[in-house]
Every structure is written in C-alpha cells, then in structure tokens.
C-alpha positions as CSV (number, residue, x, y, z in Angstrom):
1,X,6.0,13.7,-31.6
2,X,9.5,13.9,-32.9
3,X,12.1,14.4,-30.1
4,X,15.0,16.8,-31.0
5,X,16.0,18.1,-27.6
6,X,15.6,16.3,-24.3
7,X,16.0,17.4,-20.7
8,X,17.1,14.8,-18.2
9,X,16.4,15.0,-14.4
10,X,18.4,12.2,-12.6
11,X,18.3,11.1,-8.9
12,X,22.1,10.8,-8.7
13,X,21.8,9.2,-5.3
14,X,20.6,5.9,-6.9
15,X,22.9,3.7,-8.8
16,X,20.1,2.4,-11.0
17,X,19.2,5.9,-12.0
18,X,22.7,6.7,-13.1
19,X,22.8,3.5,-15.2
20,X,19.5,4.3,-16.9
21,X,20.7,7.8,-17.5
22,X,23.7,6.4,-19.4
23,X,21.3,4.4,-21.6
24,X,19.2,7.5,-22.3
25,X,22.3,9.5,-23.3
26,X,23.3,6.6,-25.6
27,X,19.8,6.6,-27.2
28,X,20.1,10.3,-27.7
29,X,23.4,10.1,-29.4
30,X,22.2,7.3,-31.7
31,X,19.1,9.4,-32.7
32,X,20.9,12.7,-32.9
33,X,18.8,14.0,-29.9
34,X,20.4,16.7,-27.8
35,X,20.3,15.5,-24.2
36,X,21.0,17.9,-21.3
37,X,20.9,17.1,-17.6
38,X,18.9,19.7,-15.7
39,X,18.3,20.6,-12.1
40,X,21.6,19.1,-11.1
41,X,22.2,19.6,-7.4
42,X,25.4,21.1,-6.0
43,X,25.4,21.6,-2.3
44,X,27.8,24.6,-2.6
45,X,25.6,26.4,-5.2
46,X,22.1,27.6,-5.3
47,X,19.4,25.9,-7.5
48,X,17.9,27.7,-10.5
49,X,14.5,29.0,-11.2
50,X,12.3,27.2,-13.8
51,X,13.1,29.7,-16.6
52,X,16.8,29.2,-16.1
53,X,16.6,25.4,-16.2
54,X,14.4,25.5,-19.3
55,X,16.9,27.8,-21.1
56,X,19.8,25.6,-20.0
57,X,18.1,22.6,-21.6
58,X,17.6,24.4,-24.9
59,X,13.8,24.5,-24.5
60,X,13.4,20.7,-24.7
61,X,10.7,18.7,-26.5
62,X,10.7,16.1,-23.8
63,X,11.7,16.0,-20.1
64,X,12.7,12.6,-18.8
65,X,12.9,11.9,-15.0
66,X,14.8,9.0,-13.5
67,X,13.8,8.4,-9.9
68,X,10.6,8.5,-7.8
69,X,7.8,11.1,-7.6
70,X,10.1,13.7,-6.0
71,X,12.4,13.5,-9.1
72,X,9.3,13.6,-11.3
73,X,8.1,16.8,-9.7
74,X,11.5,18.4,-10.3
75,X,11.0,17.7,-14.0
76,X,7.4,18.8,-14.0
77,X,8.2,22.3,-12.7
78,X,10.5,22.8,-15.7
79,X,8.0,21.4,-18.2
80,X,5.4,23.8,-16.9
81,X,7.5,26.6,-18.4
82,X,7.5,25.1,-21.9
83,X,5.6,22.7,-24.1
84,X,7.4,19.4,-23.4
85,X,5.7,16.3,-22.1
86,X,7.2,14.5,-19.1
87,X,8.2,10.9,-19.1
88,X,8.7,9.4,-15.7
89,X,11.0,6.3,-15.4
90,X,9.9,4.6,-12.2
91,X,12.7,4.0,-9.7
92,X,10.7,4.9,-6.6
93,X,8.7,2.8,-4.1
94,X,5.4,4.5,-3.2
95,X,4.7,7.1,-5.8
96,X,1.9,7.4,-8.4
97,X,3.4,9.7,-11.0
98,X,6.2,7.6,-12.6
99,X,4.8,4.7,-14.6
100,X,7.5,3.3,-16.9
101,X,9.8,0.7,-15.3
102,X,13.6,1.2,-15.8
103,X,13.9,-1.8,-18.2
104,X,11.4,-0.1,-20.6
105,X,13.1,3.3,-20.7
106,X,14.5,2.9,-24.2
107,X,11.3,1.4,-25.5
108,X,9.4,4.4,-24.0
109,X,11.7,6.8,-25.8
110,X,11.2,5.0,-29.1
111,X,7.4,5.1,-28.5
112,X,7.4,8.8,-27.9
113,X,9.7,9.5,-30.9
114,X,7.6,7.4,-33.2
115,X,4.3,8.9,-32.0
116,X,3.0,5.7,-30.4
117,X,2.8,6.9,-26.8
118,X,-0.3,8.2,-24.9
119,X,-0.3,11.8,-23.6
120,X,-2.3,12.2,-20.4
121,X,-3.0,15.7,-19.3
122,X,-3.2,16.5,-15.5
123,X,-4.7,19.4,-13.8
124,X,-2.4,21.9,-12.1
125,X,-2.8,24.8,-9.7
126,X,-2.1,28.4,-10.6
127,X,-1.0,30.8,-7.8
128,X,-1.5,34.4,-6.9
129,X,0.0,36.1,-3.8
130,X,-0.3,39.4,-2.1
131,X,3.4,40.0,-2.8
132,X,6.3,38.1,-4.3
133,X,7.3,35.4,-1.8
134,X,10.8,35.6,-0.2
135,X,12.9,33.7,2.3
136,X,14.4,35.9,5.0
137,X,18.1,35.6,5.2
138,X,18.0,34.9,8.9
139,X,15.8,31.9,8.3
140,X,17.3,30.5,5.2
141,X,20.0,28.4,6.7
142,X,17.6,26.9,9.3
143,X,14.9,26.1,6.7
144,X,17.5,24.5,4.4
145,X,19.1,22.4,7.2
146,X,19.2,18.7,6.1
147,X,17.4,19.3,2.9
148,X,20.1,20.3,0.5
149,X,20.1,23.4,-1.7
150,X,16.7,25.2,-1.6
151,X,14.7,26.4,-4.6
152,X,14.6,30.2,-5.0
153,X,11.2,31.8,-4.6
154,X,9.1,31.8,-7.8
155,X,9.3,34.8,-10.1
156,X,6.3,37.1,-10.7
157,X,5.0,37.0,-14.2
158,X,6.7,39.8,-16.2
159,X,3.4,41.2,-17.5
160,X,1.9,41.6,-14.0
161,X,2.0,44.5,-11.6
162,X,0.9,44.3,-7.9
163,X,-2.5,45.6,-7.0
164,X,-5.4,44.5,-4.7
165,X,-5.6,41.3,-6.8
166,X,-2.0,40.5,-5.9
167,X,0.6,39.1,-8.3
168,X,0.7,36.0,-10.5
169,X,3.5,33.6,-9.6
170,X,5.3,32.3,-12.6
171,X,4.9,28.6,-11.6
172,X,2.3,25.9,-11.2
173,X,1.7,23.1,-8.7
174,X,1.1,19.6,-9.9
175,X,0.6,18.1,-6.4
176,X,0.0,20.7,-3.8
177,X,0.6,24.0,-2.1
178,X,1.3,23.9,1.6
179,X,1.4,26.7,4.3
180,X,2.8,25.4,7.6
181,X,4.1,26.7,10.9
182,X,7.8,27.7,11.3
183,X,8.0,27.3,15.1
184,X,7.5,23.9,16.7
185,X,5.7,25.4,19.7
186,X,3.3,27.7,17.8
187,X,0.6,26.9,15.3
188,X,-0.1,29.0,12.3
189,X,-3.4,30.9,12.2
190,X,-5.0,31.3,8.8
191,X,-8.2,32.6,7.4
192,X,-9.4,30.2,4.7
193,X,-11.6,31.7,2.0
194,X,-13.5,29.4,-0.5
195,X,-14.9,31.1,-3.6
196,X,-14.3,34.5,-2.2
197,X,-16.0,34.1,1.2
198,X,-14.5,33.2,4.6
199,X,-15.1,29.5,5.3
200,X,-13.3,29.3,8.7
201,X,-10.3,30.6,10.6
202,X,-7.9,27.8,11.4
203,X,-5.2,27.3,14.0
204,X,-3.2,24.3,12.8
205,X,0.2,22.9,12.1
206,X,-0.5,23.7,8.4
207,X,-3.0,23.5,5.6
208,X,-2.7,21.8,2.2
209,X,-4.3,22.8,-1.1
210,X,-4.0,19.8,-3.5
211,X,-5.0,18.7,-7.0
212,X,-6.5,15.2,-7.5
213,X,-3.0,14.1,-8.6
214,X,-1.7,15.3,-5.2
215,X,-4.5,13.7,-3.2
216,X,-2.4,10.6,-2.7
217,X,0.6,12.6,-1.3
218,X,0.7,14.9,1.7
219,X,-3.1,15.5,1.8
220,X,-3.6,11.7,2.1
221,X,-1.1,11.4,4.9
222,X,-3.0,14.2,6.7
223,X,-6.2,12.3,6.5
224,X,-7.6,13.5,3.2
225,X,-9.5,11.4,0.6
226,X,-8.1,9.8,-2.6
227,X,-9.4,11.4,-5.8
228,X,-9.2,10.0,-9.2
229,X,-6.5,11.9,-11.3
230,X,-9.0,11.9,-14.2
231,X,-11.2,14.5,-12.4
232,X,-10.8,18.2,-11.7
233,X,-11.1,19.5,-8.2
234,X,-9.3,21.6,-5.5
235,X,-8.7,19.7,-2.3
236,X,-8.3,21.6,1.0
237,X,-7.0,19.6,3.9
238,X,-6.0,21.0,7.3
239,X,-3.0,19.5,9.2
240,X,-3.6,18.9,12.9
241,X,-6.1,21.7,13.4
242,X,-6.9,22.8,16.9
243,X,-10.7,22.8,16.3
244,X,-13.5,20.4,16.1
245,X,-13.9,20.6,12.3
246,X,-10.9,18.8,10.9
247,X,-12.3,17.5,7.6
248,X,-11.2,17.9,4.0
249,X,-13.2,20.2,1.8
250,X,-13.3,19.5,-1.9
251,X,-14.0,22.6,-4.0
252,X,-14.8,22.9,-7.7
253,X,-11.9,23.8,-10.0
254,X,-13.3,27.3,-10.5
255,X,-13.6,28.0,-6.8
256,X,-10.3,29.5,-5.6
257,X,-8.9,28.7,-2.2
258,X,-7.3,31.7,-0.5
259,X,-5.1,31.3,2.6
260,X,-4.5,34.5,4.6
261,X,-2.0,34.6,7.5
262,X,-3.9,36.3,10.4
263,X,-2.4,39.3,12.2
264,X,-1.5,37.5,15.5
265,X,-0.1,34.4,13.8
266,X,3.5,33.6,13.4
267,X,5.1,33.5,9.9
268,X,4.2,30.5,7.7
269,X,6.4,28.5,5.3
270,X,5.2,28.2,1.7
271,X,6.0,25.0,-0.1
272,X,5.0,24.2,-3.7
273,X,5.2,20.5,-4.7
274,X,7.3,19.7,-1.7
275,X,9.8,22.5,-2.2
276,X,10.2,25.4,0.2
277,X,9.6,28.6,-2.0
278,X,9.0,31.4,0.5
279,X,7.8,32.6,3.9
280,X,4.5,34.5,4.4
281,X,4.2,37.1,7.2
282,X,1.0,38.1,9.0
283,X,-1.3,39.9,6.6
284,X,0.1,38.1,3.6
285,X,-2.1,35.7,1.5
286,X,-1.8,33.2,-1.3
287,X,-4.5,31.9,-3.6
288,X,-4.6,28.6,-5.5
289,X,-7.0,27.7,-8.3
290,X,-7.2,25.5,-11.3
291,X,-4.8,26.6,-14.0
292,X,-5.6,26.5,-17.7
293,X,-2.3,24.7,-18.2
294,X,-2.5,20.9,-18.0
295,X,0.8,19.0,-17.6
296,X,1.3,16.4,-20.3
297,X,2.4,13.0,-19.0
298,X,3.7,10.3,-21.2
299,X,2.2,6.8,-20.8
300,X,2.9,3.6,-22.7
301,X,-0.5,2.3,-22.0
302,X,-3.7,3.3,-20.2
303,X,-3.2,3.4,-16.4
304,X,-5.3,1.4,-14.0
305,X,-5.2,3.9,-11.2
306,X,-7.2,1.9,-8.6
307,X,-5.1,-1.2,-9.1
308,X,-2.0,0.9,-8.7
309,X,-3.5,2.4,-5.5
310,X,-4.2,-1.2,-4.2
311,X,-0.6,-2.2,-4.9
312,X,1.2,0.9,-3.7
313,X,-0.6,1.0,-0.4
314,X,-0.5,-2.8,-0.1
315,X,-4.2,-2.9,0.6
316,X,-5.6,-6.1,2.1
317,X,-9.1,-7.2,2.5
318,X,-11.1,-7.4,5.7
319,X,-10.4,-10.6,7.7
320,X,-14.2,-11.2,7.9
321,X,-14.2,-11.8,4.2
322,X,-11.7,-14.6,4.3
323,X,-14.6,-17.1,3.9
324,X,-15.0,-15.7,0.4
325,X,-11.4,-16.6,-0.4
326,X,-11.7,-16.3,-4.2
327,X,-13.4,-13.5,-6.2
328,X,-13.2,-12.5,-9.8
329,X,-10.7,-9.9,-10.5
330,X,-12.9,-8.2,-13.1
331,X,-16.5,-7.1,-12.7
332,X,-17.5,-6.9,-16.4
333,X,-20.6,-8.8,-17.6
334,X,-20.5,-10.5,-21.0
335,X,-21.9,-8.8,-24.1
336,X,-22.0,-5.2,-25.4
337,X,-22.3,-2.3,-22.9
338,X,-25.9,-1.0,-22.6
339,X,-26.4,2.5,-24.1
340,X,-27.0,4.1,-20.7
341,X,-23.5,2.9,-19.5
342,X,-21.6,3.7,-22.7
343,X,-20.1,6.9,-21.4
344,X,-18.5,5.1,-18.3
345,X,-14.9,3.9,-17.9
346,X,-15.4,0.2,-18.2
347,X,-13.1,-2.6,-19.3
348,X,-13.8,-3.9,-22.8
349,X,-14.9,-7.5,-23.5
350,X,-11.4,-8.6,-24.3
351,X,-10.3,-7.8,-20.8
352,X,-12.8,-10.3,-19.5
353,X,-11.4,-13.0,-21.8
354,X,-7.8,-12.1,-20.7
355,X,-8.6,-12.3,-17.0
356,X,-11.1,-15.0,-16.4
357,X,-9.2,-16.9,-13.7
358,X,-10.3,-16.2,-10.1
359,X,-7.6,-14.8,-7.8
360,X,-6.8,-14.6,-4.1
361,X,-8.2,-11.5,-2.6
362,X,-4.9,-10.4,-1.0
363,X,-3.0,-8.1,-3.3
364,X,0.6,-8.9,-4.0
365,X,3.4,-7.1,-5.9
366,X,3.0,-9.6,-8.7
367,X,-0.7,-8.7,-9.4
368,X,-1.3,-8.3,-13.1
369,X,-1.9,-4.6,-13.9
370,X,-0.6,-3.4,-10.5
371,X,2.3,-1.0,-10.1
372,X,4.7,0.0,-12.8
373,X,2.2,0.3,-15.6
374,X,4.6,0.7,-18.4
375,X,4.2,-2.7,-20.1
376,X,1.6,-4.1,-22.3
377,X,-1.9,-2.8,-21.5
378,X,-4.1,-5.3,-19.8
379,X,-6.6,-2.9,-18.2
380,X,-8.4,-2.2,-21.5
381,X,-10.1,0.8,-19.9
382,X,-12.3,2.9,-22.2
383,X,-11.2,6.5,-21.6
384,X,-13.9,8.1,-23.6
385,X,-16.1,10.4,-21.5
386,X,-19.4,10.8,-23.4
387,X,-21.5,11.9,-20.5
388,X,-24.1,14.7,-20.9
389,X,-22.9,16.9,-18.0
390,X,-24.9,19.8,-17.0
391,X,-22.9,21.2,-14.1
392,X,-20.9,23.6,-16.3
393,X,-17.5,22.1,-15.6
394,X,-15.0,20.6,-18.1
395,X,-15.3,16.9,-18.1
396,X,-12.9,16.3,-20.9
397,X,-10.8,13.2,-20.4
398,X,-7.5,14.9,-21.5
399,X,-6.0,11.6,-22.7
400,X,-4.7,11.4,-26.2
401,X,-2.5,9.3,-28.4
402,X,0.5,10.9,-30.0
403,X,-0.1,9.1,-33.2
404,X,-3.5,10.8,-33.4
405,X,-2.0,14.3,-33.7
406,X,-0.8,15.1,-30.2
407,X,2.2,17.5,-30.3
408,X,3.0,17.6,-26.6
409,X,2.0,21.2,-26.3
410,X,-0.1,22.4,-23.4
411,X,-3.8,23.0,-24.1
412,X,-6.4,24.7,-22.0
413,X,-8.2,21.5,-21.0
C-alpha cells in the first residue's frame, strides 16, 4: 500500500499529540506525501460532514489519528466515506482501538508505505431512519453545552428516496448507536424490534446498539458483555430500564434492530459513535444492522485482545486464588496442534518457548503483550479460521497483510 495522500486527525488538547503530529508532517514532507489535518475543531464554526472532510483531505489513502479512541472514531467516520485504512497512534488511557504507541508512529508509517503492515477489518453498522435526522434549533445550544461544536446530522444517500422502508443514512457506526432521553426527569419509551418483530417496549434512560468493537465502550459501562472484535454480531443493551428484564440481547449480524419512539414518549437524542447527530420525535424510528462495509484498521502485529482487556481494565484475580501464586502465562501444550483444533486461534509453538517463565497472577502495566500492541509481536496468534461453519454466517477472519496484496480498499467481508 503506497501512501500518496494522508489525512491527519489530532487531539490538539494534548501536547504529545501535537509533537507526534509534527513528526508525521515531517515524514510526509520527506516522502512527498500530501498531509492534511482534518476535522479541526473551531468553537466559533460548525463541524463538517464526512463528505466535506474527505474532500478537504484530497481523498486520502491513509487516515492517521493521534489521541485516544474518541480521536480514532473521528478519523473512522471520514475513512468510512472512502477507501483509506485508519492508523491509530495511542495517546489515550482506556481505549481499545488505537494500538501503535507514539514512539512507533514513524515506524508504523514506514510499514504501511512499504506494505509490511497488517490490515484488520472490523464490522460496522449501517443505518436507516424513518426520516432524515435533525437537531431542532431550540435544543441545539442546550445539547451542545460543554461539548464543543456538534457534528451536523448525517446526510441521506443521494440515490435514496423516502418510502415505508425509510431512508439510508450516509454514515456508519464502528462502535455504537444510542437513543437516550432528553429530559432528566422523563425516560424515553421505545418499541424494540428484533428481526422485524416486536421484542419488547422499553421505558429507560436510553438504549444502545453496538458492534463487537463497541462492546467495550458504552454498552460495557451499561452492564453489557464483552465480545471479541473478531466476531460479527449486533449487541442491544438497555440503559437503566424501568422493567424487570434489563439484560443485553445479542443478535446475529443479519438480524436488524429497530428502535421506534412510542407516541407518548418524549423526544430522544440520537448519537452515533459518541457524537450527537439528531433528535427523534414520537413516531420516528431508526434501524441498525450489519453493514457490508468493514473498516480497515492498520496493525503492526497481531493483537492479543484478551491481554489488552486484562491490562486496560486492570483485572486482578480472586483473593481466594492467592494460594496459587504463580501460574503459567500461556496454556499451550508442546507439539503440533491436533487436526480437530487446527482451525482455532492458538499460540504457535514458538510462543511457548518465548514465554516459559511463570509469572505473578496480578496484571501490571508492564505485562508482556498487554496494552499498546504496536511493538514486536509476541502473541503469535494464528488468525486462520478454517472451521466448517454451518450456521450460514460469514466467519471470515478479515485480517490480511498489506504485503500479500491488501490495497486498503473496503471489501464486503
């Protein structure tokens, strides 16, 4: 993947992000790569839609984000409009999307440009709505208060006309779509439809429809489960529902989740990947379902998601297990993998040789393989999925090496 044009999304509130941005600009100048900063905030001016940002960057081959997961999502919404991959430089504290540490930013750019990086493709959510979302003028200032300039509502796809099936919104969600109450003293009432049939009517502070990637974000904070980002699913999680059933429901990727604002409900705020994008009135609805577009993420090495999960949430072990003070870090028997296990994600034999020393059970920020993930690969995970699946779903791993022909363009999983 040769980089000719690059879009740069910078968290200008962080000094380190500004310093790394200068290094990226220098790399671009040395390699004759056009580098344009996009989604630059100005509190006195409105923000731009995805199409406008993409055009301003000259339709980039690569989008680089410098910050945490919030900054990454700003870049992802722009990349969803075009073929570029997204490279996240990790300057955050608790996120899961950015993988490359700041000190490896230039090395990561070289790897992408020379075709040595890994492209991992993540599921996204497509959206339909009963009408184009809008933010009423009387509510705009209140909803923006303390949040900086708001994103404009998403466009409707130019080739679409409104009918009983609604309109297709010209955007996708990498993390989640949220409908939540506007008034502090009044819950929102929603009819929730799964695969076309009413599942239940909810009275709640809000509801979340998330991807597996977004399962560690708002959905997790609301009590939802953690899903592997290597799988496809649609995660529905209610937020503080006033009813006995308060559990998450995990739907298949081909089972749409429709949220309809009930007639006697108050209005509901619509957020996409953490950004307010509209207000739905009683009678309005929005549908979320697996999109054919998969967001390409740049990795320098295979990612050990569960070790990152352990580190980011600072997981500790049960006190009752202190008697077993030392355990092996790796559960991988010696010898070749049996044929019936060959399709599974297992560390190779070399990982056992590299990690034979027992370790304390309590995780620390210095745990090998935890966190930033951009250095030399030590997880040795075999990402080949050779299972014979019969459920009719797409079980493709969606991980590829750029030196094996990846061009950074989106493909339909």
